DSSP file (Angstrom, degrees, kcal/mol; ACC not computed):
  #  RESIDUE AA STRUCTURE BP1 BP2  ACC     N-H-->O    O-->H-N    N-H-->O    O-->H-N    TCO  KAPPA ALPHA  PHI   PSI    X-CA   Y-CA   Z-CA
    1    1 A X              0   0    0      0, 0.0     2,-0.2     0, 0.0     0, 0.0   0.000 360.0 360.0 360.0 135.9   31.2    5.6  -78.2
    2    2 A X        -     0   0    0      1,-0.1     2,-0.3     0, 0.0     0, 0.0  -0.549 360.0-119.9 -77.3 137.1   29.2    2.5  -77.8
    3    3 A X        -     0   0    0     -2,-0.2     3,-0.1     1,-0.1    -1,-0.1  -0.619  31.9-116.4 -75.9 130.1   29.9    0.4  -74.7
    4    4 A X        -     0   0    0     -2,-0.3     3,-0.1     1,-0.1    -1,-0.1  -0.359  35.1-102.3 -66.1 147.8   31.1   -3.1  -75.6
    5    5 A X        -     0   0    0      1,-0.1    -1,-0.1     2,-0.1     2,-0.0  -0.306  44.6 -89.9 -67.0 154.0   28.8   -5.9  -74.5
    6    6 A X        -     0   0    0      1,-0.1    -1,-0.1    -3,-0.1     4,-0.1  -0.364  26.7-144.8 -61.0 141.7   29.7   -8.0  -71.5
    7    7 A X  S    S+     0   0    0     -3,-0.1     2,-0.2     2,-0.1    -1,-0.1   0.543  70.1 104.7 -85.9  -7.3   31.9  -11.0  -72.4
    8    8 A X  S    S-     0   0    0      1,-0.1     3,-0.1     7,-0.0     5,-0.1  -0.544  81.6-109.2 -75.0 137.3   30.2  -13.1  -69.6
    9    9 A X    >   -     0   0    0     -2,-0.2     3,-1.9     1,-0.1     4,-0.5  -0.308  50.1 -80.6 -61.4 149.7   27.7  -15.6  -70.8
   10   10 A X  T 3  S+     0   0    0      1,-0.3    -1,-0.1     2,-0.1    -3,-0.0  -0.222 114.5  12.8 -53.1 133.7   24.1  -14.8  -70.0
   11   11 A X  T 3  S+     0   0    0     -3,-0.1    -1,-0.3     1,-0.1    -2,-0.1   0.422 103.5  93.7  82.9  -1.8   23.1  -15.7  -66.4
   12   12 A X  S <  S-     0   0    0     -3,-1.9    -2,-0.1     1,-0.2     2,-0.1   0.693  79.7-133.0 -99.6 -19.2   26.7  -16.3  -65.2
   13   13 A X        -     0   0    0     -4,-0.5     2,-0.6    -5,-0.1    -1,-0.2  -0.245  37.6 -47.2  93.5 174.9   27.6  -12.9  -63.8
   14   14 A X        -     0   0    0     -6,-0.1    74,-2.1    -2,-0.1    75,-0.6  -0.768  59.1-124.3 -91.5 120.1   30.6  -10.6  -64.1
   15   15 A X  B     -A   87   0A   0     -2,-0.6    72,-0.3    72,-0.2     2,-0.1  -0.384  24.8-117.0 -64.9 134.0   33.9  -12.5  -63.7
   16   16 A X        -     0   0    0     70,-3.3     2,-0.2     1,-0.1    -1,-0.1  -0.454  39.4 -96.2 -67.2 142.5   36.2  -11.1  -61.0
   17   17 A X        -     0   0    0      1,-0.2    -1,-0.1    -2,-0.1    28,-0.1  -0.436  39.5-176.7 -62.6 130.2   39.5   -9.8  -62.3
   18   18 A X        +     0   0    0     26,-0.5    43,-1.0    -2,-0.2    44,-0.3   0.304  27.2 145.1-109.5   6.1   42.1  -12.5  -61.9
   19   19 A X        -     0   0    0     41,-0.2     2,-0.4    42,-0.1    27,-0.2  -0.158  33.6-155.9 -53.3 136.3   45.0  -10.5  -63.2
   20   20 A X        -     0   0    0     25,-0.9     2,-0.1    41,-0.2    -1,-0.1  -0.943  14.7-121.5-118.9 134.4   48.3  -11.4  -61.4
   21   21 A X     >  -     0   0    0     -2,-0.4     4,-2.5     1,-0.1     5,-0.2  -0.420  23.3-121.9 -71.3 151.2   51.3   -9.2  -61.1
   22   22 A X  H  > S+     0   0    0      1,-0.2     4,-2.6     2,-0.2     5,-0.2   0.865 110.7  54.2 -64.0 -35.7   54.5  -10.6  -62.5
   23   23 A X  H  > S+     0   0    0      2,-0.2     4,-2.0     1,-0.2    -1,-0.2   0.923 111.4  43.4 -64.5 -44.5   56.3  -10.3  -59.2
   24   24 A X  H  > S+     0   0    0      2,-0.2     4,-2.8     1,-0.2     5,-0.3   0.924 113.5  52.3 -67.3 -43.5   53.7  -12.2  -57.3
   25   25 A X  H  X S+     0   0    0     -4,-2.5     4,-2.7     1,-0.2     5,-0.3   0.946 111.0  46.7 -55.4 -50.7   53.5  -14.8  -60.1
   26   26 A X  H  X S+     0   0    0     -4,-2.6     4,-2.0     1,-0.2    -1,-0.2   0.889 113.0  49.8 -61.9 -39.9   57.3  -15.4  -60.0
   27   27 A X  H  X S+     0   0    0     -4,-2.0     4,-2.4    -5,-0.2    -2,-0.2   0.954 113.7  44.1 -63.4 -50.8   57.3  -15.6  -56.2
   28   28 A X  H  X S+     0   0    0     -4,-2.8     4,-1.9     1,-0.2    -2,-0.2   0.929 113.9  49.3 -62.2 -46.6   54.5  -18.2  -56.0
   29   29 A X  H  < S+     0   0    0     -4,-2.7     4,-0.3    -5,-0.3    -1,-0.2   0.880 111.9  49.8 -63.4 -36.3   55.8  -20.3  -58.9
   30   30 A X  H >< S+     0   0    0     -4,-2.0     3,-1.0    -5,-0.3    -1,-0.2   0.906 109.4  51.1 -65.3 -41.9   59.3  -20.3  -57.3
   31   31 A X  H 3< S+     0   0    0     -4,-2.4     3,-0.4     1,-0.2    -2,-0.2   0.818 114.8  43.6 -65.8 -30.2   57.9  -21.3  -53.9
   32   32 A X  T >< S+     0   0    0     -4,-1.9     3,-2.1     1,-0.2    -1,-0.2   0.368  79.7 106.5 -95.9   4.8   56.0  -24.2  -55.5
   33   33 A X  T <  S+     0   0    0     -3,-1.0     5,-0.2    -4,-0.3    -1,-0.2   0.697  73.2  60.7 -61.9 -19.2   58.8  -25.4  -57.7
   34   34 A X  T 3  S+     0   0    0     -3,-0.4     2,-0.3    -4,-0.2    -1,-0.3   0.542  74.5 111.5 -85.8  -6.7   59.4  -28.5  -55.5
   35   35 A X  S X  S-     0   0    0     -3,-2.1     3,-1.6     1,-0.1    -3,-0.0  -0.529  83.9-103.8 -66.1 127.4   55.9  -29.9  -56.1
   36   36 A X  T 3  S-     0   0    0     -2,-0.3    -1,-0.1     1,-0.3    -2,-0.1  -0.273  98.9  -1.2 -57.0 134.2   56.4  -33.0  -58.2
   37   37 A X  T 3  S+     0   0    0      1,-0.2    15,-2.9    14,-0.2    -1,-0.3   0.798  93.6 179.0  56.5  33.5   55.4  -32.5  -61.9
   38   38 A X  E <   +B   51   0B   0     -3,-1.6     2,-0.3    13,-0.2    13,-0.2  -0.399   8.3 159.4 -70.4 138.2   54.5  -28.9  -61.2
   39   39 A X  E     -B   50   0B   0     11,-2.1    11,-2.7    -2,-0.1     2,-0.4  -0.982  25.0-146.8-152.7 157.8   53.3  -26.7  -64.0
   40   40 A X  E     -B   49   0B   0     -2,-0.3     2,-0.4     9,-0.2     9,-0.2  -0.960  10.2-166.8-127.7 144.7   51.3  -23.5  -64.3
   41   41 A X  E     -B   48   0B   0      7,-2.3     7,-3.4    -2,-0.4    -2,-0.0  -0.994  29.7-108.0-133.3 138.7   48.9  -22.4  -67.1
   42   42 A X  E     -B   47   0B   0     -2,-0.4     2,-0.3     5,-0.2     5,-0.3  -0.363  39.8-179.5 -60.4 140.6   47.4  -19.1  -67.9
   43   43 A X  E >   -B   46   0B   0      3,-2.4     3,-2.7   -25,-0.1    -2,-0.0  -0.816  61.1 -37.1-152.1 103.3   43.7  -19.0  -67.0
   44   44 A X  T 3  S-     0   0    0      1,-0.3   -26,-0.5    -2,-0.3     3,-0.1   0.829 122.9 -45.5  51.9  39.1   41.4  -16.0  -67.5
   45   45 A X  T 3  S+     0   0    0      1,-0.4   -25,-0.9   -28,-0.1    -1,-0.3   0.210 133.8  78.0  89.0 -15.7   44.1  -13.6  -66.5
   46   46 A X  E <  S-B   43   0B   0     -3,-2.7    -3,-2.4   -27,-0.2     2,-0.4  -0.176  83.7-101.7-104.7-158.3   45.1  -15.7  -63.5
   47   47 A X  E     -BC  42  59B   0     12,-2.3    12,-2.6    -5,-0.3     2,-0.4  -0.997  16.4-147.6-136.5 131.2   47.1  -18.9  -63.3
   48   48 A X  E     -BC  41  58B   0     -7,-3.4    -7,-2.3    -2,-0.4     2,-0.4  -0.825  18.7-145.1 -94.3 137.2   46.0  -22.5  -62.9
   49   49 A X  E     +BC  40  57B   0      8,-2.8     7,-2.4    -2,-0.4     8,-1.3  -0.884  20.9 178.7-109.7 132.7   48.3  -24.8  -60.9
   50   50 A X  E     -BC  39  55B   0    -11,-2.7   -11,-2.1    -2,-0.4     2,-0.5  -0.930  29.1-157.0-131.5 150.8   48.8  -28.4  -61.7
   51   51 A X  E >  S-BC  38  54B   0      3,-2.1     3,-1.9    -2,-0.3     2,-0.4  -0.951  85.3 -44.7-121.0 106.5   50.8  -31.4  -60.5
   52   52 A X  T 3  S-     0   0    0    -15,-2.9   -13,-0.0    -2,-0.5   -15,-0.0  -0.599 125.6 -25.2  65.6-124.1   50.9  -33.6  -63.6
   53   53 A X  T 3  S+     0   0    0     -2,-0.4     2,-0.6    -3,-0.1    -1,-0.3   0.366 114.4 107.0 -98.8   3.4   47.3  -33.5  -64.8
   54   54 A X  E <   -C   51   0B   0     -3,-1.9    -3,-2.1    71,-0.0     2,-0.6  -0.757  61.4-146.6 -93.2 120.2   45.8  -32.7  -61.4
   55   55 A X  E     +C   50   0B   0     -2,-0.6    -5,-0.2    -5,-0.2     3,-0.1  -0.730  33.8 154.1 -82.7 118.3   44.5  -29.1  -61.0
   56   56 A X  E     +     0   0B   0     -7,-2.4    11,-2.4    -2,-0.6     2,-0.3   0.460  51.5  24.7-128.6  -3.5   45.0  -28.1  -57.3
   57   57 A X  E     -CD  49  66B   0     -8,-1.3    -8,-2.8     9,-0.2     2,-0.4  -0.993  49.6-148.6-160.6 166.2   45.4  -24.4  -57.1
   58   58 A X  E     -CD  48  65B   0      7,-2.4     7,-3.2    -2,-0.3     2,-0.5  -0.994   6.0-156.3-137.2 139.6   44.6  -20.9  -58.5
   59   59 A X  E     +CD  47  64B   0    -12,-2.6   -12,-2.3    -2,-0.4     2,-0.4  -0.986  31.3 160.2-113.9 119.4   46.6  -17.7  -58.5
   60   60 A X  E >   - D   0  63B   0      3,-2.4     3,-0.9    -2,-0.5   -41,-0.2  -0.995  60.8  -7.4-144.5 132.5   44.2  -14.8  -58.9
   61   61 A X  T 3  S-     0   0    0    -43,-1.0   -41,-0.2    -2,-0.4   -42,-0.1   0.872 128.2 -55.0  51.6  43.0   44.4  -11.1  -58.1
   62   62 A X  T 3  S+     0   0    0    -44,-0.3     2,-0.4     1,-0.2    -1,-0.3   0.835 114.8 114.4  58.6  37.7   47.8  -11.7  -56.3
   63   63 A X  E <   -D   60   0B   0     -3,-0.9    -3,-2.4     2,-0.0     2,-0.5  -0.998  59.4-139.5-133.4 136.7   46.3  -14.3  -54.0
   64   64 A X  E     -D   59   0B   0     -2,-0.4    35,-2.9    35,-0.3     2,-0.4  -0.851  21.7-172.1 -96.0 128.8   47.2  -18.0  -53.9
   65   65 A X  E     -DE  58  98B   0     -7,-3.2    -7,-2.4    -2,-0.5     2,-0.3  -0.962   4.5-161.4-121.4 138.8   44.3  -20.4  -53.5
   66   66 A X  E     -DE  57  97B   0     31,-2.4    31,-2.4    -2,-0.4    -9,-0.2  -0.878  31.8 -95.1-116.5 153.5   44.5  -24.2  -52.9
   67   67 A X  E     - E   0  96B   0    -11,-2.4     2,-0.3    -2,-0.3    29,-0.3  -0.392  44.9-162.7 -62.1 135.7   41.8  -26.8  -53.3
   68   68 A X        +     0   0    0     27,-2.8     2,-0.3    52,-0.1    49,-0.0  -0.897  19.3 155.0-124.2 155.9   40.0  -27.7  -50.1
   69   69 A X    >>  -     0   0    0     -2,-0.3     4,-2.6    27,-0.0     3,-0.9  -0.843  63.7 -65.7-155.4-170.5   37.8  -30.5  -49.0
   70   70 A X  T 34 S+     0   0    0     -2,-0.3     4,-0.4     1,-0.2    50,-0.0   0.823 126.9  59.1 -58.0 -32.2   36.8  -32.1  -45.7
   71   71 A X  T 34 S+     0   0    0      1,-0.2    -1,-0.2     2,-0.1     4,-0.1   0.796 124.1  14.0 -71.0 -29.4   40.4  -33.3  -45.1
   72   72 A X  T X> S+     0   0    0     -3,-0.9     4,-1.1     2,-0.1     3,-0.8   0.515  95.6  95.2-127.2  -6.2   42.0  -29.8  -45.1
   73   73 A X  H 3X S+     0   0    0     -4,-2.6     4,-2.6     1,-0.2     3,-0.4   0.881  82.0  60.7 -56.4 -40.5   39.2  -27.2  -44.8
   74   74 A X  H 3> S+     0   0    0     -4,-0.4     4,-2.7     1,-0.2    -1,-0.2   0.860  99.6  56.9 -57.6 -33.7   39.6  -26.9  -41.0
   75   75 A X  H <> S+     0   0    0     -3,-0.8     4,-1.3     1,-0.2    -1,-0.2   0.924 111.1  42.8 -60.6 -43.8   43.3  -25.8  -41.5
   76   76 A X  H  <>S+     0   0    0     -4,-1.1     5,-2.7    -3,-0.4     4,-0.4   0.893 113.6  50.9 -70.6 -41.3   42.1  -22.9  -43.7
   77   77 A X  H ><5S+     0   0    0     -4,-2.6     3,-1.2     1,-0.2    -2,-0.2   0.909 108.7  51.5 -65.2 -41.5   39.2  -22.0  -41.5
   78   78 A X  H 3<5S+     0   0    0     -4,-2.7    -1,-0.2     1,-0.3    -2,-0.2   0.852 109.8  51.0 -61.1 -33.9   41.5  -21.9  -38.4
   79   79 A X  T 3<5S-     0   0    0     -4,-1.3    -1,-0.3    -5,-0.2    -2,-0.2   0.496 116.2-116.2 -82.6  -3.5   43.8  -19.6  -40.3
   80   80 A X  T < 5 +     0   0    0     -3,-1.2    -3,-0.2    -4,-0.4    -2,-0.1   0.748  55.6 166.9  75.3  23.2   41.0  -17.2  -41.2
   81   81 A X      < -     0   0    0     -5,-2.7     2,-0.3    -6,-0.1    -1,-0.2  -0.300  26.9-134.9 -70.4 155.6   41.4  -17.9  -44.9
   82   82 A X        -     0   0    0      1,-0.0    16,-2.7    17,-0.0    -1,-0.1  -0.855  17.1-111.1-114.8 149.9   38.7  -16.9  -47.4
   83   83 A X  E     -F   97   0B   0     -2,-0.3     2,-0.4    14,-0.2    14,-0.3  -0.346  38.0 -97.1 -74.9 158.0   37.2  -18.8  -50.3
   84   84 A X  E     -F   94   0B   0     12,-2.8    10,-1.8    10,-0.5     2,-0.6  -0.612  34.2-162.3 -73.8 128.3   37.7  -18.0  -53.9
   85   85 A X        -     0   0    0     -2,-0.4     8,-0.2     8,-0.2   -69,-0.1  -0.927   7.1-175.0-115.5 103.9   34.9  -15.9  -55.3
   86   86 A X        +     0   0    0     -2,-0.6   -70,-3.3     6,-0.3     2,-0.5   0.743  66.2  57.0 -75.9 -22.3   34.9  -16.0  -59.1
   87   87 A X  B >   -A   15   0A   0      5,-0.5     3,-1.2   -72,-0.3   -72,-0.2  -0.939  65.3-152.9-117.9 127.7   32.1  -13.6  -59.8
   88   88 A X  T 3  S+     0   0    0    -74,-2.1   -73,-0.1    -2,-0.5    -1,-0.1   0.778  96.9  44.5 -64.9 -28.5   32.1  -10.0  -58.5
   89   89 A X  T 3  S+     0   0    0    -75,-0.6     2,-0.3     2,-0.0    -1,-0.2   0.156 107.8  63.0-107.7  19.0   28.3   -9.8  -58.5
   90   90 A X  S <  S-     0   0    0     -3,-1.2    -3,-0.2   -76,-0.2   -78,-0.0  -0.967  70.2-135.6-139.3 156.2   27.5  -13.1  -56.9
   91   91 A X        +     0   0    0     -2,-0.3    -3,-0.1    -5,-0.1    -1,-0.0   0.382  62.1 129.8 -91.3   4.9   28.1  -14.8  -53.5
   92   92 A X        -     0   0    0     -5,-0.1    -5,-0.5    -7,-0.1    -6,-0.3  -0.324  37.8-168.8 -60.5 135.7   29.0  -18.1  -55.2
   93   93 A X        -     0   0    0     -8,-0.2     2,-0.3    -7,-0.1    -8,-0.2  -0.780  11.9-138.0-119.4 169.1   32.3  -19.6  -54.0
   94   94 A X  E     - F   0  84B   0    -10,-1.8     2,-2.4     2,-0.3   -10,-0.5  -0.836  37.1 -94.8-121.8 162.6   34.5  -22.4  -55.2
   95   95 A X  E    S+     0   0B   0     -2,-0.3   -27,-2.8   -12,-0.1     2,-0.4  -0.203  93.0 100.9 -77.4  52.3   36.3  -25.1  -53.2
   96   96 A X  E     -E   67   0B   0     -2,-2.4   -12,-2.8   -29,-0.3     2,-0.3  -0.999  53.1-165.1-133.7 133.8   39.5  -23.2  -53.1
   97   97 A X  E     -EF  66  83B   0    -31,-2.4   -31,-2.4    -2,-0.4   -14,-0.2  -0.890  29.5 -97.9-121.4 152.0   40.7  -21.1  -50.1
   98   98 A X  E     -E   65   0B   0    -16,-2.7     2,-0.5    -2,-0.3   -33,-0.3  -0.392  36.8-122.4 -66.1 140.4   43.4  -18.5  -49.8
   99   99 A X        -     0   0    0    -35,-2.9   -35,-0.3    -2,-0.1    -1,-0.1  -0.729  33.3-109.5 -84.1 127.6   46.7  -19.7  -48.5
  100  100 A X    >>  -     0   0    0     -2,-0.5     4,-2.3     1,-0.1     3,-1.0  -0.272  23.2-121.1 -58.5 142.6   47.7  -17.8  -45.4
  101  101 A X  H 3> S+     0   0    0      1,-0.3     4,-2.1     2,-0.2     5,-0.1   0.853 111.9  56.5 -54.2 -39.2   50.7  -15.4  -45.9
  102  102 A X  H 34 S+     0   0    0      1,-0.2     4,-0.3     2,-0.2    -1,-0.3   0.819 110.3  45.7 -66.1 -28.4   52.8  -17.1  -43.2
  103  103 A X  H X4 S+     0   0    0     -3,-1.0     3,-1.2     2,-0.2     7,-0.5   0.905 110.2  53.2 -76.2 -44.3   52.4  -20.4  -45.1
  104  104 A X  H 3< S+     0   0    0     -4,-2.3    -2,-0.2     1,-0.3    -1,-0.2   0.849 108.9  50.3 -58.5 -35.3   53.1  -18.8  -48.5
  105  105 A X  T 3< S+     0   0    0     -4,-2.1     2,-0.7    -5,-0.2    -1,-0.3   0.580 100.2  70.1 -82.5  -9.4   56.4  -17.4  -47.1
  106  106 A X    <>  -     0   0    0     -3,-1.2     4,-3.0    -4,-0.3     5,-0.3  -0.897  67.1-161.5-111.6 102.6   57.6  -20.7  -45.7
  107  107 A X  H  > S+     0   0    0     -2,-0.7     4,-2.1     1,-0.2    -1,-0.1   0.833  90.2  49.9 -54.7 -36.8   58.5  -23.2  -48.5
  108  108 A X  H  > S+     0   0    0      2,-0.2     4,-1.7     1,-0.2    -1,-0.2   0.939 114.2  43.5 -68.7 -46.0   58.3  -26.3  -46.2
  109  109 A X  H  > S+     0   0    0      1,-0.2     4,-2.4     2,-0.2     5,-0.2   0.914 113.3  52.6 -64.0 -42.3   54.9  -25.4  -44.8
  110  110 A X  H  X S+     0   0    0     -4,-3.0     4,-2.8    -7,-0.5    -1,-0.2   0.894 106.3  53.8 -60.8 -40.1   53.7  -24.4  -48.3
  111  111 A X  H  X S+     0   0    0     -4,-2.1     4,-2.2    -5,-0.3    -1,-0.2   0.894 109.3  48.2 -60.7 -40.6   54.8  -27.8  -49.6
  112  112 A X  H  X S+     0   0    0     -4,-1.7     4,-2.1     2,-0.2    -2,-0.2   0.921 113.5  46.5 -66.5 -43.9   52.8  -29.6  -46.9
  113  113 A X  H  X S+     0   0    0     -4,-2.4     4,-2.2     1,-0.2    -2,-0.2   0.892 112.7  50.5 -65.9 -39.1   49.7  -27.5  -47.6
  114  114 A X  H  X S+     0   0    0     -4,-2.8     4,-2.6    -5,-0.2    -1,-0.2   0.914 108.6  52.4 -64.1 -42.1   50.1  -28.1  -51.4
  115  115 A X  H  X S+     0   0    0     -4,-2.2     4,-2.1     2,-0.2    -2,-0.2   0.903 110.0  48.2 -61.5 -41.9   50.4  -31.8  -50.8
  116  116 A X  H  X S+     0   0    0     -4,-2.1     4,-2.2     2,-0.2    -1,-0.2   0.915 112.6  48.4 -64.6 -41.7   47.2  -31.9  -48.8
  117  117 A X  H  X S+     0   0    0     -4,-2.2     4,-2.8     1,-0.2    -2,-0.2   0.878 109.4  52.9 -66.3 -36.7   45.4  -29.9  -51.5
  118  118 A X  H  X S+     0   0    0     -4,-2.6     4,-2.5     2,-0.2    -1,-0.2   0.902 108.0  50.9 -64.2 -41.2   46.8  -32.2  -54.2
  119  119 A X  H  X S+     0   0    0     -4,-2.1     4,-2.2     2,-0.2    -2,-0.2   0.921 111.9  47.4 -61.1 -43.9   45.4  -35.2  -52.3
  120  120 A X  H  X S+     0   0    0     -4,-2.2     4,-1.8     2,-0.2    -2,-0.2   0.932 111.9  50.3 -62.3 -46.1   42.0  -33.5  -52.0
  121  121 A X  H  X S+     0   0    0     -4,-2.8     4,-0.8     1,-0.2    -2,-0.2   0.899 111.5  47.6 -61.6 -41.2   42.1  -32.7  -55.8
  122  122 A X  H  < S+     0   0    0     -4,-2.5     3,-0.4     1,-0.2    -1,-0.2   0.889 111.5  51.0 -66.8 -38.2   43.0  -36.2  -56.7
  123  123 A X  H  < S+     0   0    0     -4,-2.2    -1,-0.2     1,-0.2    -2,-0.2   0.795 118.5  37.1 -69.9 -27.8   40.2  -37.6  -54.5
  124  124 A X  H  < S+     0   0    0     -4,-1.8    -1,-0.2    -5,-0.1    -2,-0.2   0.426  87.1 123.1-104.8  -0.1   37.6  -35.4  -56.0
  125  125 A X     <  -     0   0    0     -4,-0.8     2,-0.2    -3,-0.4     3,-0.1  -0.386  61.6-125.8 -67.2 135.8   38.7  -35.4  -59.6
  126  126 A X        -     0   0    0     -2,-0.1    -1,-0.1     1,-0.1     3,-0.1  -0.552  35.2 -96.4 -77.0 144.5   36.2  -36.5  -62.1
  127  127 A X        -     0   0    0     -2,-0.2    -1,-0.1     1,-0.1     2,-0.1  -0.339  45.6-108.3 -60.6 142.1   37.3  -39.3  -64.4
  128  128 A X        -     0   0    0      1,-0.1     2,-0.4    -3,-0.1    -1,-0.1  -0.401  30.9-115.3 -71.5 149.0   38.6  -38.1  -67.7
  129  129 A X        -     0   0    0     -2,-0.1     2,-0.4    -3,-0.1    -1,-0.1  -0.669  26.0-150.3 -85.0 137.7   36.5  -38.6  -70.7
  130  130 A X        -     0   0    0     -2,-0.4     2,-0.3     2,-0.0    -1,-0.0  -0.870  16.2-120.4-107.8 144.0   37.9  -40.9  -73.4
  131  131 A X              0   0    0     -2,-0.4     0, 0.0     1,-0.1     0, 0.0  -0.634 360.0 360.0 -81.9 136.6   37.1  -40.5  -77.0
  132  132 A X              0   0    0     -2,-0.3    -1,-0.1     0, 0.0    -2,-0.0   0.445 360.0 360.0 -85.1 360.0   35.4  -43.5  -78.7
């Protein structure tokens, strides 16, 4: 049997599996339900997290990641959080860090961390393109 070709575009590397278990998905979405205008969208086997139109988090491989920037990165680094690595065969990271388990399990703390990540995401969001 012939091996199917990689679905990754040339030069981009092999995407890390982002599959999320239904139990973890349900737990995370329940914990974040108080975020204003919260919604989740399927994304490459994982889940993209939004508040309105602002993308502020990722759920991938049963790990919750929030957007980081200068304003909140020290919180994640102090907690020993790790950055999101989208490609299994590259060291490239993205500006999203894993949310510490003790924060994930505390809805009030999670709400504060989500709010900070949302602020970072809004501050770094590129202007939307309008069609002429």
